[in-house]
N, C-alpha and C positions, 0 to 999 in steps of 0.2 A: 491502526494502532496509534493512539494519540498521547503525546507527552503532556504531562501536567503543565498547565499554563493557560494563557488567554484562549487558545483554540479549544481546550477541553472545557473551559467555562462556558463559552458560547456554543460549543458542540454538544455538551452533555446535559444541559439544564432543561428540564421539562417544565411546562408543556411545549416549549418551542425548541426546535432543533433544525439545523441545516440539512440533516440527513433524512431522506425520504425514500419511499418505495414507488415503483411505477405501477401502472394499472394491473400488471401481472403479479404484483406483490413482491417484486425483486428489488433489492437495494443493498446498501452497505451494512455490514455488521460492524459496529463501532465499540471499541473498548479503550479505556484510559489506563495508562501506566505511570510509574514514577518518572520524575524528571531525569533521573540518571540512568535508566535502563530501557528506555522506550525502543531504541533500535533493536536491542536483543529481543524484546517483547514481540516486535513485529516480525523479526526473523523466525521466531517460534511459530507464528501464524503460517509462514511459508513452509517450514519443515513439516508441520502437522498436516497441512493441506496436501502436500506432496506424498506424505506417508499414507494418508487415507486413499489417495488416488491409486497409489501402487497396490495397496491392499485389495481394493475393489477390482483392479485390473487382473490380479492373480486369481481372484475368485471367478471372474468371467471366464478365464481360461479353463477352469474346471467344469464350467457349464456350457462351453461352446457347442458341444454336440447336441445339447437340448435347446439352447437358444437359437443357434444357427450362425454359421460363419459369416453369412451375409450381413448380420448386424454386429457381431462381436468385432470383426476386423475394422470397420470404420469407427466404431466406438473407441478403439484403442489407437488408431493410427491417423484419423482424419485431422486436418489442419484446423486450428482454432486461433488463427492469427488476426482475425478481424471479426466484426459483429456478425457478418453473414455465416462465418464458420461456427461461431459460438451458437447462433440460433439453430443451425442445422444439427449441432450436437445435442442441444436441448430436445429437439424433436426425436432424435434417436433414443435419448434417455426415456422419453415418454413411451416409445414403442417397447423398449426394454422392460419397463415396469409392467406393461400389459402382458407381455410374454411370460414374465416371471410369475404373474398371478395365476397362470394356468399350469405351471410346471409341477410335476410330481417327481421329486428326487428319488433315485433308486437306492441310495446308500447314505450313510452318515456324512461322508465327505461332501457329497453334492448338497445335502441339506444344510450343512454349515456354510457352504459357498453361496447358496441361495439366500440365506439370511443376511450374509455380508453384502451381497449385491442390493438387496431390497433396502438395507439400512444406509448404504453409502453411495448409491447410484449417482446422486447429485455431484459427487466429487469427480465424476468423469468429465464434467464441464469445467473449463479453465477458470480458475479463481485469480483475481487481481488483489495484490497486497500493497497497501499504501501505509507508509510510516510518516506521521505528521507531527511537527512541533516547531518551536520558535528557535531563534538564534542562540538564546541562553542554553537550550538543550543541545543544539547541533554543534555550535562552535566551542562551547565551554564544558558544562557539567557532563553531558552525554557524548562528548566527542569520541572518547575511546571506544564506546560501543558502536557509534556510527561508523567509525573507521573499520572496525572489525566486520561489520555487516557489508560495507562496500568491498572489502577484501575477500569476502566469502564467495563472490561470484553468483550468489543466489538471485532469483528473479523477483526482486523487491523494488519498490519505488519510494524514494525518500523526498518528502516535501518540507522544505524549511521556510517557515513564514518569518522572514527576516525584517524585524523592526529596528534592528541595530542597537537595541538596548534590552535590558531585562524588564519587559513591560509589566508582567504580572505582579512584580514585587516593587514597583514604583519608579522605574526608569533608570536603574543603575547601568553603568557602562558594561558592555560585554566585549568579547573579542571581535564582534562584528561592528562595533562602534568605529566610525571612520576617524581619521586623524583630525584634530581640531574641533570635533563636535563636543558640545557641552552636555553633560549628563551627570547624574549623581555619582560621586567619587571622581568626577572629571569636570568640576565646575569651571575650571579655567580652560577647558578644551583637552581632549584626549591627546596624549603625547606620542602614541604609537599608531601605526596604520592599521587598517582593517585586515583581519586574517583572510587569506584567499582560499576559502573552503573549496571552491570549484577547481582551482588549480591543483590543490592537494588530491582531490578525487581523481583528476585526470591522469595523475602519475601512475595509476594502476593500469591504464591502457585498455581496460575493458568495461569502463563505467560511462554511461550516458550522462552528460552534464549540461544543464541549461540554466540561464538566469532569465527571469521574467519580471515584468512590472505591468500588471494588467491595465492599470490606468494609463500607461504610456502607449501600449500596443496590444490590444486584446487578441488580435489574430495570431500574433507570435506566441502569446501565452497558450492559446488553445492548441496550436501546432506542437509546442513543446510537450504539453501533456499527452497528446496523441503519440508522439514519438517515444516518450518515456514508457508509456503503457505497452507499445508494440515491441520495445527492445527486450530481448530475452536475456536479462542479466540485471545488475544493479543500475538504478537510475537515480539521479540527484537533480532536483529542481530547487533553485534558490529563488524565492519569490519575495521581492521587495514589498513590504507591507506597511501601510500607514498606521500610525499609533498616536494615541492622545498624548503620549510623552514627547512627541515632536513639537508640542506647544501650540497646536491650532485645533479648532473645533472640527471634529470628524464629519460633521454635517457637510463641510466643504470638501471632504476627501473623495 
């Protein structure tokens, strides 16, 4: 889920896009939302995915005698906390589809359950939800929604591309602009300090929080993304991001 801003401009323009699929055809499903509601938009992804997974799980229960407990039980209970677990689950889903193709339901309830499983089987594989936007969205205009999502306890990951100004509209100061920095509407230097978004998130006590700067230490950046992804709950990564509004040629960035 991408908030309107620079990241949606370079993320959504065809024919070039940073989002790609692997040789198996798998990759991210991307969608753009408004500046002020992107966190809620992304939370909707999580709730929808979980609802579909619950729906197909109930349908599997109605078909367990036909499909076999040897397959149904691991489909519903196996760990998917790492790549190996997710790959194993995908293999089980393939076996499930093969078995479903030969099933002959004996009543209307089983027929409905079979249609549900065939339609939604892919939701048995864990889905990752990332909510992406800039500091203007996260610190300012969309902060109320971001705070709501962090407080929800849902398994979502929020990535804030922190350029410390409103980049997409010309470099105006935001609440992420540090004290003394010159920006539009703060030509003489911002008079107040930078809002500590990470500290605010940490007050909930159940949110993974990290700050990264890929150009400073790429290994720490990768580790933070891995930890955020594996954490079953809200995760917030604040990523310092270079911007043309900082006053230098990004070729040097």
